[in-house]
Structure formats: C-alpha cells, structure tokens
N, C-alpha and C positions, 0 to 999 in steps of 0.2 A: 756700290752700285756700278753697273757697267754701262758705259756710254758708247754707243755704236755710231760711228760716222763712216759711212762708205764701207770699205773693206777692213779698216782697222778697228780693233776692239781694244779699248783701253780701260782698265779697271781704275775706279776713282780711289784715291788713297784713303785708307781708314784713319790715318792720323788726323786728317782735317775734321772728320766727324767727332773724334774723341776730343779734339781741341775745343770744338764748339760746345760740347757737353762737359761743363766744368764740374757740376755736382750731380751725382747719380740720384740722390734723394729727391731732387727737384724734377726729375723726369717722371711724367705720369702717362698712364695709358689712356685715360679719359680725355675728352675734349675740354678746352678751357671754359670756365664759367663766364657767362655773359652777365655783367652787373647792371645792364641798362634796365632790367625789369625788377631789380631788387628794391624792396620798400625800405625807405629810411624811417627813422623814428618820427620825424616831422610828418611824413605821409601817413603813418599809422595813427598818430594823434589827430590829424586833420580828419581822417575817416571816422574815428570815434566821435569827434565833435559833430560831424555831419549826421551820423546815425542818431545821436541823442537829439539833435535839432529836428530831424525827420519824425522821430517818435513824438516829440512835443507838438509838432504841427498836426499830426494825425489825431492826437488826443484832443487838441483844440477844436478840430473839425467835428469830432464825435460829440463833444460837449455842445457845440453850436447846433448840431442836428437835434440833440436832446432838448435844448431850449426852444427850438422851433416847434418841435412836437408838443411841448408843454403849452406853448402859446396857441397852438391850433387844436387844443384838446376839445374845445366846444364844438368846433366843426366836425371833428371825428365822432363825437358823441351823437350829434344830429344824424350823421350818416348811419351809424350803427342802429340808432333808434328807428330810422326809416326802413332799414333792412329787416330789423326784427318785426316791425309792423307788417311788412309785406309777407314775411315768413309766417307770422301768426294768421294772417288772412288766408294764405294758401292752405294751412293746416285746418282752419275752420271750414273752408270750402270742401276739402277732402273728407272731413268728418261728416259733413252734411250729405255729401254724395254717398258715402258708405252707409249711413243710416237710411237714406232713401232706398238704396239698393236692397238692404236687408228687409225693409218693409215690403218692397215689391216681391221679394223672394217669398216672404211669409204669405203674401196674398196669392202666390202662384204665378206671378208674371216673370217670365224669363227675359233678362235683358241681354242684348247682344247675341251673337252666335257662338255658342259654346262648342269648342272643337274637342272631340274625344276620338282618338284614333285617327283614321284616314279622312273622315268626312266631318262636316260641320252640321250641328243640329239647328234647324230653323223652325221655330214654333209657328204653326199655321194658325190662321185666325179661327176663333171659336165660332162654330155654327150654332145659331139659335133661331128660334121663331119668335116673331113679335106677338104680343097678346091678341092683336087683331087677326093674325094669321092662324091662330090656334083654333081647332074645332071645339064645339061646345061639349062634346063627350070625350072623355079620356081614352076610351077604347078606339076612337077613330084617329088618334095621333100616330103618325108614321115614325117608326124608329128604325134606324139602321142597326143591324146586328154587330157591325164592326166598330161602332163608336166606342163602346166600353173597352174593347180590346185595344183600340188605337190609343185611348186615353191612358190605359195602364202602360202600354209600350212607351209613350212619350214621357210618362212619369219615371220609368226606369232610365231613359236616356238623360233626363234632367238631373237625376241623382248620380249619374255616372256609372250605373251598374251595367249598362249595355252600350255597345258601340253603335252609333247611328249608321244606317246603311245608306248608300247612294240611291238617289231617285232613279228608278229604271235600271238598276244593275241586273245584268243577265238578260235583258230584253234584246239589246242590240249588241252584237259582237263584231268587233273589227277583225276581219280575217286577213291573213297575209295574202297579198296578191302577188302572183308570180308573173313576171314578164320575161319572155324569151326573146332574145335578139338573134336574128339570123343574118349572117354575112353572105353577101352574094360574092361568089368567086368569079374572077374574070374568066371569060371563055378561053380555053386553050386552043391555040391555032396550029 
C-alpha cells in the first residue's frame, strides 16, 4: 500500500503484512460470520415446546367451541325450524299465486302488462251491453264490424304470435327542425 503525504510517496513494507498473516489457510475471502443470530440448542428446544403448547391451546379452544355449539343446539334447532316455516309459507303463497294466475289465464283474463317486442300489451275493458239496454229484437242490435277482428288480434298478442303496436304509431311524426343562426358582422369603417 502506498501512503502519500505531501510530496513524498513511501511504499509500505510488505514484510509487515506477511508477518501479520501467519497462516494462509486462515485467510478467507468472505466476511466473518456474525454469531449473534445463531440459534443454540436451547433456543430450538424452547421454540419446539412453544409450538407444541400453542397447538394444544388451539385444540382446547376448538373443543370449547364444539361444546358451546352442542349446548346451544336447541336454540339453533328453533332458529332453523322458524326459517323453514317461513320458507314453507313463502312457497305456499307462491304456489297459490301461480294456481290463481293459471285459472285466470284459462278464463281469458290477462294479468299484468305483457311485453312482447318494443311495446307492452294492455288489455282493454270488455264492452258489453246490459240486459236493460238491449233491444227486444235481435236484428236491432248494433254490432261493430271491427269487434271480431280486434278480438282475434288481441288473442294473437296474448299468445305471443304478434308484436303489439304502439297506440297512434304513424299518426304523428316528429320532424327534425332546423335552426339557422346568423351572425351579424361588425360594420367596417
């Protein structure tokens, strides 16, 4: 090693270095090992014991939870029975609702607005005349020609064969309105 002091440069004698290194086999390239983090046998044994104790404690906790669950089994059974009763009641109501709807369908009553395609079908009220309003002779009864056709068309819509049309489609059309804006230019002087 060269030590520089001012203008003189003196080489350090190599004999001093060789004197300090007595045995070449003890010289290593790696850093010395730090023994502060090394585990001793007692530390390892202590960790094993702690691990076993921790497992025992966890097992005891699980057993205690099992015993608590067993002691609360009557309460759980009541809760489950109450939930089952509520579920059965809901199922019963749904079944009654479905049977009622089926009966209404068989009678020809449409429930709700059925949507087929773009528009919803809304059944109109059935027009009929009361017995007091009927004339005494059958030939004097007024009949609209479109009633039979309208009934057939509504039947097709109910069965989903025809898409219902919108009321008044094609009568009014929204046209595009064009607006022109004019800018006034300032007068040139």
